[in-house]
C-alpha positions in Angstrom: 77.3 114.5 111.4 75.1 115.4 108.4 73.3 118.6 108.0 69.6 118.1 108.5 67.9 119.3 105.3 64.2 119.4 104.7 63.3 116.7 102.2 63.0 118.2 98.8 63.5 117.2 95.2 67.1 117.4 94.0 67.3 119.5 90.9 69.9 119.3 88.1 72.2 121.9 89.7 72.2 120.2 93.0 72.9 116.8 91.4 75.7 118.3 89.4 77.2 119.9 92.5 77.2 116.5 94.2 78.6 114.8 91.1 81.5 117.3 90.9 82.1 117.0 94.6 82.3 113.2 94.2 84.7 113.6 91.2 86.9 115.9 93.3 86.8 113.4 96.1 88.0 110.6 93.8 90.7 112.8 92.2 92.1 113.9 95.6 93.4 110.4 96.2 95.6 108.7 93.6 94.5 105.2 94.7 90.8 106.1 94.6 91.2 107.7 91.2 93.3 104.9 89.8 90.7 102.3 90.9 87.9 104.4 89.3 89.8 104.7 86.0 90.7 101.0 86.0 87.2 99.7 86.8 85.4 102.1 84.4 88.0 102.1 81.5 87.7 105.9 81.4 90.8 107.6 80.2 92.1 110.6 82.3 91.6 113.0 79.4 88.0 111.8 78.9 87.4 112.3 82.6 88.5 115.9 82.4 86.6 116.6 79.2 83.4 115.1 80.5 83.6 116.4 84.0 80.2 118.2 83.8 78.4 115.8 81.6 75.5 113.7 83.0 77.0 110.4 81.8 80.4 111.1 83.5 78.9 112.3 86.7 76.6 109.3 86.8 79.6 107.0 86.3 81.4 108.7 89.2 78.3 108.5 91.5 77.7 104.9 90.5 81.3 103.9 91.2 81.2 105.7 94.6 77.9 104.1 95.5 79.3 100.6 94.8 81.8 101.0 97.6 80.1 101.7 100.9 83.2 102.7 102.8 84.1 105.3 100.1 80.6 106.5 99.9 80.3 107.0 103.6 83.7 108.7 103.7 82.7 111.1 100.9 79.3 111.8 102.6 81.0 112.6 105.9 83.7 114.8 104.3 81.2 116.8 102.2 78.2 116.7 104.6 76.1 115.1 101.9 73.5 112.6 103.1 73.9 109.2 101.2 70.3 109.5 100.0 71.2 112.7 98.1 74.0 110.7 96.3 71.4 108.2 95.2 68.9 110.9 94.2 71.6 112.6 92.1 72.5 109.3 90.4 68.9 108.6 89.6 68.5 112.1 88.1 71.5 111.6 85.8 70.4 108.2 84.8 66.9 109.5 83.9 68.5 112.3 81.8 70.5 109.9 79.7 
């Protein structure tokens, strides 16, 4: 189901790609997006403005990681191993 990748350190570009994919995943479904906005208190305009900022991408990945079924659905749809999501989140949190 997931692409087998050789273990390697995730760099900022890779983390950003995962974050943007996760944001796109949330935005593709009105219910998922509404839940994210409601739980985080982020305004839609702020979401768009901060779409490539570490803090926003960290918020998206943290939200996604808090719901296992959504996380697994995202990972399956994007062929991203869950541990890469965790690594991307850790990278963003370290950068903040």
